[in-house]
C-alpha positions in Angstrom: 0.0 0.0 0.0 1.3 3.4 -0.9 0.1 6.1 1.5 1.0 8.8 -0.9 4.0 9.5 1.2 7.2 7.8 0.0 10.7 7.3 1.4 12.9 9.6 3.3 12.2 9.7 7.0 11.4 6.5 8.9 9.2 5.7 11.9 9.1 2.1 13.0 5.8 0.6 14.2 5.4 -2.1 16.8 3.5 -4.7 14.7 5.2 -7.7 13.1 6.2 -7.7 9.4 3.3 -6.6 7.2 2.7 -8.9 4.3 1.7 -7.8 0.8 -0.1 -4.5 1.0 -0.7 -4.3 4.7 -0.5 -1.4 7.1 2.4 1.0 7.0 4.3 -1.2 4.6 7.5 -0.5 2.7 6.4 1.6 -0.2 6.7 0.2 -3.7 9.5 2.5 -4.8 13.2 2.1 -5.7 14.0 4.1 -2.6 12.1 1.9 -0.1 15.1 0.5 1.7 17.6 2.4 4.0 19.2 5.2 2.1 22.8 5.6 1.3 22.9 8.6 3.6 21.4 6.6 6.5 24.0 3.9 7.4 22.4 3.2 10.7 18.9 2.7 9.4 19.3 -1.0 8.7 21.1 -1.5 11.9 18.2 0.1 13.8 15.6 -2.0 12.1 17.6 -5.1 12.7 17.6 -4.5 16.5 13.9 -5.4 17.2 13.0 -8.6 19.0 10.0 -9.8 21.0 10.0 -10.5 24.8 11.5 -13.9 24.2 14.4 -12.6 22.0 12.9 -13.7 18.7 14.0 -11.2 16.0 11.3 -9.7 13.8 11.0 -6.9 11.2 9.0 -3.9 12.3 6.6 -2.3 9.9 7.8 1.1 8.7 6.0 4.3 7.9 7.9 5.9 5.0 7.6 9.6 4.4 8.4 11.7 1.4 10.2 14.9 2.4 8.8 16.5 -0.7 5.2 16.0 0.4 3.2 19.1 1.4 4.1 20.0 5.0 0.6 19.1 6.3 1.1 15.5 5.4 4.3 15.4 7.4 2.5 16.8 10.5 1.9 14.5 13.3 -1.8 15.0 13.2 -2.0 13.7 9.6 0.3 10.8 10.3 -1.7 9.8 13.4 -4.9 10.0 11.3 -3.2 7.7 8.7 -2.3 5.2 11.4 -5.9 5.4 12.8 -7.6 4.6 9.5 -5.2 1.7 8.7 -5.7 0.3 12.2 -9.5 0.5 12.1 -9.6 -1.1 8.7 -7.8 -4.1 10.2 -9.3 -4.2 13.7 -12.9 -3.9 12.7 -12.4 -6.7 10.1 -10.5 -8.9 12.6 -13.1 -8.4 15.3 -15.9 -9.4 12.9 -14.1 -12.5 11.8 -13.3 -13.4 15.4 -17.0 -13.2 16.3 -17.8 -15.6 13.5 -14.8 -17.9 13.9 -13.5 -17.6 17.5 -10.1 -18.3 18.7 -8.2 -17.3 15.6 -4.7 -15.8 15.5 -5.6 -12.3 14.1 -5.1 -8.6 14.9 -7.7 -7.6 17.4 -6.1 -4.7 19.2 -4.8 -1.3 18.1 -1.5 -1.7 19.9 -0.3 -3.6 16.8 -0.3 -0.2 15.0 1.3 1.9 17.8 4.2 4.1 16.6 7.4 3.1 18.4 8.6 5.9 20.6 12.3 5.5 19.7 13.5 6.4 16.2 16.7 7.5 14.4 17.3 11.2 14.5 17.3 13.3 11.4 21.0 12.7 10.9 20.6 8.9 11.1 23.3 8.8 13.8 21.6 8.2 17.1 18.2 7.1 18.3 15.9 9.7 19.8 12.9 9.0 22.1 10.0 11.5 22.2 6.7 11.2 24.0 4.8 13.5 26.4 6.8 11.7 29.2 10.4 11.5 27.7 12.8 13.3 25.4 16.2 11.8 25.1 18.9 10.3 22.8 21.1 7.2 22.9 23.5 5.2 20.7 22.0 2.9 18.0 24.4 0.1 19.2 22.7 0.1 22.6 19.2 0.1 21.3 17.0 -3.0 21.9 13.6 -2.5 20.3 10.7 -4.7 21.5 7.2 -5.6 20.4 4.4 -5.1 22.9 4.7 -7.7 25.7 0.9 -7.9 26.0 0.3 -9.1 22.4 1.3 -12.0 20.2 3.2 -10.9 17.1 0.6 -11.4 14.3 1.6 -10.9 10.7 -0.9 -8.8 8.7 -1.8 -9.7 5.2 -3.9 -7.9 2.5 -6.8 -10.2 3.3 -6.7 -9.2 6.9 -7.6 -5.6 6.0 -11.0 -4.3 5.0 -9.9 -3.0 1.6 -13.1 -1.1 0.5 -13.1 0.7 3.9 -9.4 1.4 3.6 -9.8 2.9 0.2 -12.7 5.1 1.2 -10.9 6.3 4.3 -7.7 7.0 2.4 -9.7 9.2 0.0 -11.3 11.1 2.9 -7.9 11.4 4.6 -6.4 13.1 1.5 -9.4 15.3 1.2 -9.2 16.4 4.8 -5.5 17.3 4.8 -5.3 18.7 1.3 -8.1 21.2 1.9 -7.2 24.7 3.1 -10.5 24.8 4.9 -11.6 21.1 5.4 -15.3 20.2 5.6 -16.7 19.6 9.0 -17.6 16.0 8.0 -14.0 15.2 7.2 -12.7 16.7 10.4 -15.3 14.8 12.4 -14.4 11.6 10.6 -10.7 11.9 11.5 -11.6 12.8 15.1 -13.9 9.8 15.3 -11.2 7.4 13.9 -8.8 8.7 16.5 -11.3 8.0 19.3 -12.0 4.6 17.8 -8.3 3.8 17.6 -7.9 4.4 21.3 -11.1 2.4 22.0 -9.4 -0.5 20.1 -6.5 -0.6 22.5 -6.3 -3.2 25.3 -8.5 -2.1 28.2 -5.5 -2.8 30.6 -2.9 -5.4 31.2 -2.9 -8.4 33.6 -4.8 -6.1 36.0 -7.8 -5.7 33.7 -11.1 -5.4 35.5 -14.6 -5.0 34.1 -14.3 -1.3 35.0 -11.6 -1.1 32.4 -13.8 -2.7 29.8 -16.6 -0.3 30.6 -14.2 2.6 30.1 -13.3 1.3 26.6 -16.9 0.8 25.7 -17.4 4.5 26.6 -14.7 5.5 24.1 -16.5 3.5 21.4 -19.7 5.4 22.1 -17.9 8.7 21.8 -16.5 7.6 18.4 -20.1 7.0 17.2 -21.3 10.4 18.5 -18.4 12.3 16.9 -19.5 11.0 13.5 -23.0 12.4 13.9 -22.2 15.8 15.5 -23.5 18.4 13.1 -20.9 21.0 14.1 -21.2 24.4 15.6 -23.6 24.5 18.6 -25.4 21.3 17.4 -25.5 18.2 19.5 -24.8 14.5 19.0 -27.1 12.0 20.8 -28.3 8.5 20.8 -31.2 9.1 18.3 -28.8 10.7 15.8 -26.6 7.6 15.9 -29.8 5.5 15.5 -30.6 7.5 12.4 -27.2 7.0 10.9 -27.2 3.2 11.5 -30.6 2.8 10.1 -29.4 4.4 6.8 -27.1 1.5 6.2 -27.5 -0.3 2.9 -27.7 -3.8 4.3 -26.1 -6.7 2.4 -28.1 -9.4 4.4 -31.9 -9.1 4.7 -31.9 -10.2 8.3 -29.7 -7.3 9.2 -32.3 -4.8 8.1 -35.3 -6.3 10.0 -36.9 -3.8 12.3 -37.4 -6.3 15.1 -35.7 -4.9 18.2 -37.1 -2.5 20.8 -35.0 0.6 21.1 -35.3 4.1 22.6 -36.5 5.3 26.0 -40.0 5.1 27.4 -41.5 5.0 23.9 -40.1 2.0 22.2 -39.3 2.0 18.5 -38.6 -1.2 16.5 -35.2 -0.8 14.9 -32.5 -3.1 13.5 -30.2 -5.3 15.5 -27.3 -2.9 14.9 -29.3 -0.1 16.6 -30.2 -2.3 19.5 -26.5 -3.2 20.0 -25.6 0.4 20.0 -28.3 1.1 22.6 -26.6 -1.6 24.8 -23.3 0.2 24.3 -24.8 3.6 25.1 -26.5 2.4 28.3 -23.2 0.8 29.4 -21.4 4.0 28.8 -23.9 6.0 30.9 -23.7 3.5 33.7 -19.9 3.3 33.8 -19.0 7.0 33.2 -21.8 8.4 35.5 -20.9 6.3 38.5 -24.1 4.3 38.4 -24.0 0.9 40.2 -22.5 -1.7 37.7 -21.7 -5.4 37.6 -20.0 -7.6 35.1 -23.4 -8.5 33.8 -23.9 -4.9 32.5 -21.4 -5.8 29.8 -22.7 -9.3 29.1 -25.1 -10.4 26.3 -26.9 -13.4 27.5 -27.8 -15.1 24.1 -24.3 -15.2 22.5 -22.5 -15.5 25.9 -20.3 -12.6 24.8 -19.6 -9.1 26.0 -20.9 -6.0 24.2 -17.3 -4.9 24.0 -16.7 -7.6 21.3 -19.4 -6.2 19.1 -18.2 -2.5 19.2 -15.7 -2.6 16.4 -17.9 -4.4 13.8 -20.7 -2.1 14.7 -18.4 0.8 14.1 -17.8 -0.5 10.6 -21.5 -0.5 10.0 -21.7 3.1 11.1 -18.9 4.0 8.7 -20.7 2.2 5.9 -23.6 4.6 6.4 -21.5 7.7 7.1 -19.1 7.6 4.2 -21.3 6.0 2.5 -19.8 2.8 1.3 -21.7 1.4 -1.8 -20.7 -0.4 -4.9 -21.6 2.1 -7.7 -19.9 0.4 -10.6 -22.4 0.0 -13.5 -23.3 -3.6 -14.2 -22.1 -4.6 -17.8 -24.2 -6.6 -20.1 -24.3 -10.4 -19.6 -23.5 -10.7 -23.3 -19.9 -9.9 -22.4 -19.1 -12.8 -20.1 -15.5 -11.5 -19.3 -16.7 -8.1 -18.3 -19.7 -9.5 -16.5 -17.6 -12.0 -14.6 -15.1 -9.3 -13.6 -18.0 -7.2 -12.3 -19.4 -10.0 -10.2 -16.0 -10.7 -8.7 -15.4 -7.0 -8.0 -18.8 -6.7 -6.3 -18.2 -9.7 -4.2 -14.8 -8.4 -3.1 -16.4 -5.0 -2.2 -19.4 -6.4 -0.4 -17.4 -9.1 1.4 -16.3 -7.0 4.4 -19.8 -5.5 4.8 -21.3 -9.0 4.9 -18.6 -10.1 7.3 -19.5 -7.2 9.7 -23.3 -8.0 9.4 -22.8 -11.7 10.0 -20.7 -10.8 13.0 -23.5 -8.7 14.5 -26.0 -11.5 13.8 -24.1 -13.8 16.1 -25.6 -11.7 18.9 -29.0 -13.4 18.2 -27.6 -17.0 18.4 -26.3 -19.0 21.3 -22.7 -20.3 21.1 -22.1 -23.5 19.3 -20.2 -25.0 22.2 -21.2 -23.7 25.6 -18.4 -23.6 28.1 -15.7 -24.5 25.6 -12.3 -23.4 26.9 -10.3 -21.0 24.9 -7.6 -22.9 23.0 -4.1 -22.1 23.9 -2.6 -19.9 21.2 1.1 -20.0 20.4 3.2 -17.8 18.1 3.5 -19.3 14.6 6.9 -20.6 13.7 9.1 -17.9 12.0 
């Protein structure tokens, strides 16, 4: 994948090697490797290992110094990271709901930008965060992947390609504009909130309060999408309206069969009902209301509402962007063109159906009640 920003400055990510056209990949350009003027670049990239000492190649964000300054600003780069991360995490979460216990990217930490990087002269490493600012020798550097996650390679098929393409277009539109549209600003803000909602709730000390806090961030990501700007307001009903505009790929997804709303109940889709559960959890956890683990629990699928947040966000993005296959259908008299059209439409609609099928699991009991989670080990290098 070419982000429109090609080589020159490097920033290593914490995820494992990206396959094919995955997130923050090496750009397809003759200059994609360490440059002649950067003798320490390869040495730096070779000094990453996991917590058990296994070497790995970090993903690299490659910037073109000739790009407009706005695209080299940290805000634009963070937005780029956010959209790639959400294109992967929403898809991975949907697949996990349908086919549990897989080895896939489910948390945003896989896309975290590593805090240590070569300085502009490619001589030393420099660390910069709100908490630290310092330099050190490359020879002493020992980069590590996140100790809380498995190293999980990311391939082209692990990313929601239609969503990625649409978000990339809006990203360019947002940062190219001298005066960006409110909707584009809102989208980037929402993606940033969703990225932080996709992070681990906590570490080994995770409690259900942590999960409730993350659920609250997801609700905020939805609300930012529907905020009209100015003195307008975002609320639950506006999110309902957005979700109900979704062009459903599966008829069952569009059935108005679920009670939603306050005192006056309105029949809406399953997606809106799931959002209401998220919304009510947010209110309980953030407002200090009495809460129990059961507040997060969906009885029928035996899962938490937290697990449905990312696929539900993909549904919201489908309606917001909107995502639709607008390619004209060719005549069936041209079998080659017609076959290509069918294949293209299936590829485009595949992630949408994946998200809808994931949400529909909320209406079905688990296939194997009480089955223990299988032990997952890192694939052999």
